[in-house]
N, CA, C and O of each residue as an XYZ file, in Angstrom:
380
protein
N      -2.510      9.014     12.652
C      -1.394      8.523     12.179
C      -0.987      7.228     13.220
O      -1.083      7.362     14.440
N      -0.613      6.210     12.712
C      -0.342      4.964     13.575
C       0.905      5.281     14.319
O       1.822      6.000     13.925
N       0.794      4.509     15.695
C       1.955      4.855     16.591
C       3.086      4.318     16.039
O       4.121      4.871     16.411
N       3.226      3.318     15.186
C       4.618      2.631     14.884
C       5.071      3.752     13.925
O       6.285      3.936     14.009
N       4.351      4.677     12.902
C       4.868      5.549     12.231
C       5.344      6.683     12.775
O       6.197      7.397     12.247
N       4.800      6.885     13.861
C       5.266      8.253     14.983
C       6.597      7.889     15.457
O       7.538      8.683     15.473
N       6.667      6.505     15.897
C       7.976      6.123     16.534
C       9.012      6.075     15.493
O      10.153      6.424     15.798
N       8.748      5.680     14.295
C       9.748      5.754     13.130
C      10.221      7.006     12.778
O      11.359      7.121     12.322
N       9.414      8.062     12.948
C       9.654      9.362     12.621
C      10.648      9.903     13.663
O      11.717     10.441     13.377
N      10.196      9.708     14.847
C      10.966     10.062     16.186
C      12.421      9.593     15.984
O      13.411     10.301     16.169
N      12.421      8.257     15.565
C      13.817      7.658     15.715
C      14.742      8.247     14.610
O      15.899      8.613     14.819
N      14.134      8.295     13.471
C      15.049      9.011     12.282
C      15.440     10.385     12.672
O      16.654     10.580     12.611
N      14.724     11.379     13.055
C      15.030     12.498     13.587
C      15.900     12.513     14.480
O      16.875     13.239     14.287
N      15.827     11.797     15.610
C      16.843     11.646     16.895
C      18.132     11.095     16.336
O      19.171     11.547     16.818
N      18.199     10.325     15.536
C      19.546      9.749     15.071
C      20.109     10.608     14.034
O      21.247     10.342     13.647
N      19.396     11.737     13.453
C      20.008     12.621     12.496
C      20.118     13.924     13.286
O      19.141     14.616     13.571
N      21.523     14.240     13.655
C      21.486     15.577     14.447
C      22.413     16.583     13.815
O      23.093     17.381     14.459
N      22.388     16.485     12.558
C      23.225     17.631     11.898
C      22.227     18.777     11.525
O      21.070     18.511     11.200
N      22.664     19.953     11.576
C      21.913     21.238     11.342
C      21.037     21.314     10.146
O      19.890     21.759     10.159
N      21.776     20.760      8.922
C      21.087     20.736      7.792
C      19.660     19.957      7.868
O      18.591     20.370      7.419
N      19.852     18.983      8.406
C      18.695     17.970      8.615
C      17.640     18.589      9.488
O      16.455     18.615      9.155
N      18.102     19.090     10.619
C      17.094     19.984     11.428
C      16.566     21.028     10.937
O      15.468     21.375     11.374
N      17.226     21.809      9.884
C      16.533     22.871      9.087
C      15.517     22.209      8.135
O      14.397     22.689      7.956
N      15.836     21.393      7.697
C      14.934     20.721      6.749
C      13.517     19.960      7.476
O      12.493     19.788      6.815
N      13.609     19.639      8.589
C      12.516     19.284      9.395
C      11.722     20.346      9.779
O      10.497     20.255      9.857
N      12.449     21.509     10.063
C      11.694     22.673     10.495
C      10.923     23.363      9.202
O       9.874     23.978      9.394
N      11.468     23.240      7.924
C      10.852     23.618      6.686
C       9.529     22.736      6.391
O       8.541     23.162      5.793
N       9.669     21.551      6.868
C       8.673     20.557      6.595
C       7.438     20.777      7.470
O       6.279     20.586      7.101
N       7.854     21.229      8.750
C       6.860     21.571      9.672
C       5.976     22.856      9.134
O       4.752     22.929      9.237
N       6.753     23.764      8.594
C       6.174     24.941      8.035
C       5.274     24.726      6.915
O       4.239     25.370      6.740
N       5.733     23.738      6.116
C       4.991     23.288      4.894
C       3.641     22.465      5.337
O       2.571     22.515      4.730
N       3.862     21.834      6.307
C       2.586     21.310      6.922
C       1.599     22.034      7.382
O       0.430     21.678      7.238
N       1.962     23.198      8.024
C       1.121     24.224      8.505
C       0.288     25.051      7.421
O      -0.834     25.517      7.619
N       1.081     25.162      6.161
C       0.426     25.730      5.083
C      -0.548     24.702      4.533
O      -1.595     25.107      4.028
N      -0.302     23.489      4.588
C      -1.235     22.343      4.081
C      -2.595     22.386      4.965
O      -3.721     22.151      4.528
N      -2.278     22.716      6.223
C      -3.486     22.607      7.253
C      -4.305     23.941      6.945
O      -5.531     23.844      6.904
N      -3.794     24.998      6.758
C      -4.319     26.322      6.422
C      -5.092     26.214      5.042
O      -6.194     26.746      4.910
N      -4.517     25.552      4.079
C      -5.157     25.163      2.885
C      -6.383     24.398      3.113
O      -7.454     24.722      2.600
N      -6.233     23.380      3.884
C      -7.425     22.384      4.356
C      -8.543     23.205      4.852
O      -9.651     23.157      4.318
N      -8.256     24.018      5.945
C      -9.230     24.696      6.563
C     -10.042     25.643      5.692
O     -11.269     25.736      5.747
N      -9.197     26.383      4.832
C      -9.815     27.226      3.903
C     -10.751     26.443      2.876
O     -11.895     26.824      2.629
N     -10.263     25.502      2.396
C     -11.053     24.483      1.577
C     -12.365     24.161      2.418
O     -13.455     24.435      1.916
N     -12.299     23.645      3.551
C     -13.358     23.228      4.370
C     -14.472     24.282      4.469
O     -15.639     23.898      4.387
N     -14.156     25.762      4.663
C     -15.011     26.803      4.568
C     -15.610     26.790      3.250
O     -16.833     26.927      3.248
N     -14.995     26.648      2.042
C     -15.629     26.642      0.811
C     -16.660     25.468      0.744
O     -17.827     25.598      0.374
N     -16.091     24.341      1.141
C     -17.061     23.205      1.001
C     -18.211     23.403      1.880
O     -19.301     22.961      1.517
N     -18.088     24.058      3.073
C     -19.376     24.385      3.831
C     -20.414     25.252      3.118
O     -21.627     25.057      3.047
N     -19.573     26.410      2.520
C     -20.644     27.230      1.712
C     -21.270     26.646      0.469
O     -22.358     27.036      0.045
N     -20.501     25.635     -0.141
C     -21.110     24.954     -1.320
C     -22.209     24.089     -0.816
O     -23.218     23.945     -1.505
N     -22.077     23.464      0.415
C     -22.975     22.733      0.930
C     -24.386     23.478      1.315
O     -25.483     22.958      1.111
N     -24.207     24.695      1.867
C     -25.255     25.446      1.989
C     -26.023     25.888      0.940
O     -27.248     26.005      0.973
N     -25.117     26.199     -0.239
C     -25.715     26.592     -1.593
C     -26.653     25.256     -2.211
O     -27.737     25.414     -2.772
N     -26.178     24.295     -2.045
C     -26.773     23.243     -2.623
C     -28.150     22.812     -1.860
O     -29.008     22.164     -2.460
N     -28.297     23.186     -0.588
C     -29.500     23.014      0.040
C     -30.552     24.110     -0.165
O     -31.725     23.955      0.173
N     -30.077     25.221     -0.734
C     -30.877     26.471     -1.159
C     -31.722     26.277     -2.491
O     -31.174     26.383     -3.589
N     -32.961     26.013     -2.369
C     -33.632     25.540     -3.651
C     -33.353     26.687     -4.775
O     -33.417     27.902     -4.584
N     -33.079     26.126     -5.800
C     -32.839     27.029     -7.089
C     -31.483     27.383     -7.180
O     -31.171     27.890     -8.257
N     -30.566     27.253     -6.322
C     -29.142     27.875     -6.639
C     -28.515     26.763     -7.334
O     -28.135     26.964     -8.487
N     -28.335     25.521     -6.760
C     -27.636     24.235     -7.457
C     -28.623     23.233     -7.591
O     -29.723     23.353     -7.052
N     -28.320     22.295     -8.245
C     -28.994     21.123     -8.341
C     -29.154     20.402     -7.044
O     -28.152     20.164     -6.371
N     -30.325     20.041     -6.650
C     -30.389     19.459     -5.321
C     -30.206     17.907     -5.443
O     -31.096     17.082     -5.234
N     -28.951     17.647     -5.802
C     -28.449     16.259     -6.250
C     -27.973     15.500     -5.062
O     -27.062     16.050     -4.443
N     -28.396     14.349     -4.608
C     -27.945     13.681     -3.619
C     -26.462     13.170     -3.855
O     -25.664     13.087     -2.921
N     -26.129     12.819     -5.219
C     -24.627     12.365     -5.381
C     -23.600     13.752     -5.166
O     -22.441     13.652     -4.762
N     -24.155     14.839     -5.463
C     -23.209     15.964     -5.336
C     -23.164     16.232     -3.787
O     -22.071     16.523     -3.301
N     -24.157     16.162     -3.060
C     -24.158     16.235     -1.630
C     -23.244     15.185     -0.969
O     -22.567     15.495      0.011
N     -23.220     14.028     -1.460
C     -22.290     13.055     -0.978
C     -20.798     13.185     -1.414
O     -19.910     12.788     -0.660
N     -20.517     13.739     -2.629
C     -19.176     14.290     -2.893
C     -18.761     15.348     -1.948
O     -17.694     15.315     -1.335
N     -19.525     16.164     -1.864
C     -19.216     17.442     -0.808
C     -18.855     16.802      0.395
O     -17.747     17.058      0.867
N     -19.701     15.914      1.040
C     -19.322     15.368      2.282
C     -18.190     14.580      2.350
O     -17.412     14.644      3.302
N     -18.027     13.757      1.301
C     -16.562     13.087      1.538
C     -15.471     13.902      1.258
O     -14.374     13.591      1.722
N     -15.613     15.001      0.499
C     -14.343     16.051      0.282
C     -14.044     16.605      1.558
O     -12.901     16.653      2.012
N     -15.216     17.087      2.228
C     -14.999     17.690      3.541
C     -14.274     16.745      4.597
O     -13.387     17.104      5.372
N     -14.795     15.523      4.486
C     -14.205     14.347      5.566
C     -12.653     14.112      5.272
O     -11.916     13.884      6.232
N     -12.099     14.162      3.899
C     -10.828     13.846      3.540
C     -10.159     15.115      3.730
O      -8.969     15.030      4.033
N     -10.727     16.435      3.606
C      -9.785     17.508      4.039
C      -9.557     17.620      5.451
O      -8.467     17.961      5.910
N     -10.667     17.311      6.224
C     -10.497     17.265      7.694
C      -9.476     16.289      8.164
O      -8.674     16.654      9.023
N      -9.431     15.090      7.685
C      -8.563     13.971      7.905
C      -7.031     14.394      7.655
O      -6.091     14.178      8.420
N      -6.996     15.009      6.480
C      -5.622     15.376      6.013
C      -5.169     16.423      7.105
O      -4.130     16.237      7.737
N      -5.949     17.500      7.309
C      -5.489     18.462      8.183
C      -5.101     17.736      9.692
O      -4.105     18.074     10.331
N      -5.895     16.864     10.066
C      -5.547     16.281     11.305
C      -4.281     15.457     11.284
O      -3.437     15.591     12.170
N      -4.151     14.686     10.376
C      -2.917     13.938      9.997
C      -1.584     14.862      9.938
O      -0.528     14.614     10.520
N      -1.823     15.834      9.216
C      -0.765     16.844      9.149
C      -0.345     17.389     10.661
O       0.818     17.518     11.044
N      -1.394     17.648     11.346
C      -1.188     18.283     12.725
C      -0.561     17.303     13.643
O       0.251     17.716     14.471
N      -0.865     16.025     13.575
C      -0.175     14.836     14.256
C       1.335     14.888     13.956
O       2.193     14.930     14.838
N       1.599     14.882     12.554
C       2.847     14.717     11.988
C       3.642     16.173     12.608
O       4.747     15.992     13.120
N       3.235     17.223     12.576
C       3.744     18.498     13.165
C       4.191     18.197     14.672
O       5.313     18.487     15.085
N       3.236     17.605     15.428
C       3.687     17.379     16.936
C       4.629     16.302     16.974
O       5.462     16.480     17.863
N       4.780     15.320     16.367
C       5.951     14.236     16.243
C       7.104     14.907     15.745
O       8.170     14.634     16.297
N       7.105     15.754     14.785
C       8.332     16.335     14.386
C       8.960     17.397     15.295
O      10.186     17.487     15.367
N       8.200     18.153     15.946
C       8.348     19.260     16.837
C       9.104     18.553     18.217
O      10.100     18.977     18.804
N       8.314     17.371     18.521
C       8.702     16.748     19.700
C      10.237     16.117     19.425
O      11.034     16.008     20.357
N      10.531     15.760     18.214
C      11.587     15.028     17.985
C      12.630     16.099     18.138
O      13.720     15.815     18.635
N      12.359     17.275     17.748
C      13.718     18.140     17.618
C      13.986     18.753     19.004
O      14.963     19.485     19.161
N      13.114     18.462     20.045
C      13.424     18.993     21.525
C      14.368     17.728     21.996
O      14.855     17.708     23.126
């Protein structure tokens, strides 16, 4: 997450100090944690699928399929990392 975006989030949350807004930020943090768990679970499935494609006879040993599996894993990993960064920024702004 770019530093400029982090500071913008911090500024918005700091300027908004009513309880309803703070509660909505806390709900967003919990939603992001669910997103991270979903990404991590999906990564486990992607790893299993990757292993299955490498076992001869299980799935087609297709290079395009392997490439798609790798890209999907990469994007899931980046999504989880970005969500974690956003959680850190939001939690910091609440303190």
